[in-house]
BATOR-327436 format. One record per residue: residue number from 1; residue in three letters; chain; y negated, x, z negated of N, C-alpha, C in turn. Coordinates in steps of 0.05 Angstrom, whole numbers. Example, Ala and Ser with C-alpha at 12.3 -4.5 7.8 and 13.67 -1.06 7.14 Angstrom:
# residues 2
 num residu chaine   n_py   n_px   n_pz  ca_py  ca_px  ca_pz   c_py   c_px   c_pz
   1    ala      A    114    264   -156     90    246   -156     66    264   -156
   2    ser      A     45    257   -142     21    273   -143     -1    258   -157
END
This chain:
# residues 92
 num residu chaine   n_py   n_px   n_pz  ca_py  ca_px  ca_pz   c_py   c_px   c_pz
   1    met      A    399   -996   -812    405  -1003   -840    415   -979   -855
   2    ala      A    408   -978   -881    416   -957   -898    446   -959   -905
   3    lys      A    460   -937   -904    488   -937   -911    492   -930   -940
   4    val      A    507   -947   -954    511   -943   -983    540   -932   -987
   5    glu      A    542   -911  -1002    568   -900  -1009    571   -899  -1039
   6    leu      A    595   -904  -1049    600   -905  -1078    621   -885  -1085
   7    thr      A    620   -875  -1110    643   -859  -1120    667   -877  -1122
   8    arg      A    690   -865  -1119    715   -880  -1117    721   -899  -1140
   9    his      A    715   -890  -1164    722   -907  -1187    706   -933  -1189
  10    leu      A    683   -935  -1176    667   -959  -1177    682   -982  -1164
  11    tyr      A    701   -976  -1145    716   -997  -1132    735  -1011  -1152
  12    ala      A    742   -998  -1174    759  -1011  -1194    744  -1034  -1207
  13    phe      A    718  -1032  -1209    702  -1053  -1221    693  -1074  -1200
  14    phe      A    691  -1065  -1175    682  -1082  -1153    701  -1079  -1129
  15    pro      A    725  -1090  -1132    745  -1086  -1111    738  -1100  -1085
  16    gln      A    720  -1119  -1085    711  -1132  -1061    696  -1113  -1042
  17    leu      A    687  -1090  -1053    672  -1071  -1037    690  -1051  -1023
  18    glu      A    715  -1048  -1033    733  -1028  -1022    740  -1033   -993
  19    gly      A    738  -1012   -977    745  -1014   -949    723  -1027   -931
  20    arg      A    701  -1033   -943    679  -1045   -928    658  -1024   -920
  21    ser      A    646  -1028   -898    623  -1012   -890    599  -1025   -904
  22    leu      A    587  -1010   -922    565  -1021   -938    538  -1012   -925
  23    glu      A    526  -1030   -911    500  -1024   -899    481  -1046   -907
  24    val      A    457  -1038   -916    438  -1058   -926    410  -1052   -914
  25    glu      A    395  -1073   -912    367  -1070   -904    351  -1067   -929
  26    ala      A    337  -1044   -932    322  -1039   -957    301  -1017   -951
  27    gly      A    279  -1020   -965    257  -1000   -962    255   -983   -987
  28    thr      A    268   -992  -1009    268   -977  -1034    296   -978  -1046
  29    val      A    300   -960  -1066    326   -961  -1080    329   -987  -1095
  30    ala      A    308   -998  -1105    309  -1024  -1119    320  -1045  -1100
  31    glu      A    311  -1045  -1075    321  -1064  -1055    350  -1059  -1048
  32    val      A    359  -1034  -1048    387  -1028  -1044    403  -1040  -1066
  33    val      A    395  -1037  -1091    409  -1048  -1114    410  -1078  -1112
  34    ala      A    388  -1091  -1105    387  -1120  -1102    406  -1129  -1080
  35    glu      A    408  -1115  -1058    427  -1123  -1037    456  -1119  -1046
  36    met      A    461  -1097  -1061    488  -1093  -1071    495  -1115  -1091
  37    glu      A    476  -1124  -1107    481  -1147  -1125    488  -1172  -1110
  38    arg      A    474  -1176  -1087    480  -1200  -1071    509  -1199  -1060
  39    ile      A    517  -1175  -1052    544  -1171  -1041    565  -1172  -1063
  40    ala      A    559  -1160  -1086    579  -1158  -1108    565  -1165  -1134
  41    pro      A    564  -1191  -1141    551  -1200  -1166    561  -1183  -1190
  42    gly      A    541  -1175  -1206    547  -1158  -1229    542  -1129  -1224
  43    phe      A    539  -1121  -1199    535  -1093  -1192    510  -1082  -1204
  44    ala      A    488  -1097  -1202    462  -1087  -1211    462  -1082  -1241
  45    phe      A    474  -1101  -1257    475  -1097  -1286    494  -1075  -1293
  46    tyr      A    514  -1069  -1277    532  -1048  -1283    518  -1020  -1281
  47    ile      A    500  -1017  -1262    487   -992  -1259    459   -991  -1271
  48    cys      A    447  -1014  -1277    420  -1015  -1289    421  -1031  -1315
  49    asp      A    402  -1025  -1333    401  -1039  -1359    387  -1065  -1355
  50    glu      A    383  -1079  -1377    370  -1106  -1377    341  -1105  -1368
  51    leu      A    329  -1082  -1367    301  -1079  -1358    300  -1069  -1329
  52    gly      A    323  -1065  -1317    324  -1056  -1289    323  -1026  -1286
  53    arg      A    324  -1012  -1308    324   -982  -1306    352   -972  -1301
  54    leu      A    354   -951  -1286    380   -939  -1281    393   -929  -1307
  55    arg      A    418   -936  -1311    432   -928  -1335    435   -897  -1336
  56    thr      A    436   -886  -1360    437   -857  -1363    460   -844  -1349
  57    his      A    483   -857  -1348    507   -845  -1336    510   -850  -1306
  58    val      A    489   -860  -1293    489   -866  -1265    468   -848  -1251
  59    asn      A    475   -838  -1227    456   -824  -1210    457   -836  -1182
  60    ile      A    434   -836  -1169    432   -845  -1142    419   -823  -1126
  61    phe      A    430   -818  -1103    419   -798  -1084    411   -813  -1058
  62    val      A    387   -807  -1048    379   -816  -1022    379   -791  -1005
  63    glu      A    398   -790   -986    404   -766   -972    412   -745   -992
  64    glu      A    399   -722   -994    406   -701  -1012    389   -700  -1037
  65    glu      A    370   -719  -1039    351   -720  -1062    359   -739  -1083
  66    arg      A    360   -730  -1108    367   -747  -1131    343   -766  -1136
  67    leu      A    349   -790  -1143    329   -810  -1149    309   -799  -1169
  68    ala      A    283   -801  -1162    262   -792  -1180    253   -813  -1200
  69    asp      A    251   -838  -1191    240   -860  -1207    264   -876  -1218
  70    arg      A    273   -869  -1242    296   -882  -1254    288   -909  -1268
  71    tyr      A    262   -914  -1270    252   -938  -1284    247   -961  -1265
  72    lys      A    234   -957  -1243    228   -978  -1224    244   -976  -1198
  73    leu      A    258   -954  -1195    275   -949  -1171    258   -952  -1145
  74    ser      A    234   -940  -1146    215   -943  -1124    218   -922  -1102
  75    asp      A    237   -904  -1105    241   -883  -1084    245   -897  -1057
  76    arg      A    233   -886  -1036    235   -898  -1010    263   -893   -997
  77    val      A    271   -912   -981    296   -910   -966    289   -916   -937
  78    ala      A    296   -897   -919    291   -901   -891    314   -919   -879
  79    pro      A    309   -931   -857    330   -949   -845    356   -934   -839
  80    asp      A    355   -908   -835    380   -894   -828    389   -876   -852
  81    ser      A    379   -881   -876    386   -865   -899    415   -869   -908
  82    arg      A    425   -849   -921    451   -850   -935    444   -851   -965
  83    val      A    453   -872   -979    448   -876  -1007    474   -873  -1021
  84    phe      A    476   -854  -1039    501   -849  -1053    498   -856  -1083
  85    ile      A    515   -874  -1093    513   -883  -1120    537   -872  -1135
  86    met      A    532   -858  -1157    554   -846  -1172    551   -851  -1202
  87    gln      A    573   -853  -1215    573   -857  -1244    589   -834  -1256
  88    ala      A    577   -822  -1277    591   -800  -1291    615   -811  -1306
  89    leu      A    636   -796  -1308    659   -804  -1323    660   -785  -1348
  90    ser      A    668   -796  -1370    672   -780  -1394    696   -790  -1409
  91    gly      A    704   -775  -1428    727   -782  -1444    742   -758  -1452
  92    gly      A    763   -762  -1466    778   -739  -1475    806   -745  -1479
END
């Protein structure tokens, strides 16, 4: 199963994920997002817009490669992949 890792501040929005080992069965990044939504309702809409496209301030890496398909999230995920989801922070 693919291992999902999140940037620390995402736990503030999804505290039910903190301290958990996040492993999902998925063949694509879209399936990873769907599984994360199942585990933590609201997660998919937090990182994707109403059309399912990755929001501008979010990046996903599969292993060391940044997600190429930000619209359909069709990048492949191997069973032993590490998927890292990060959100940019801004402010002043």
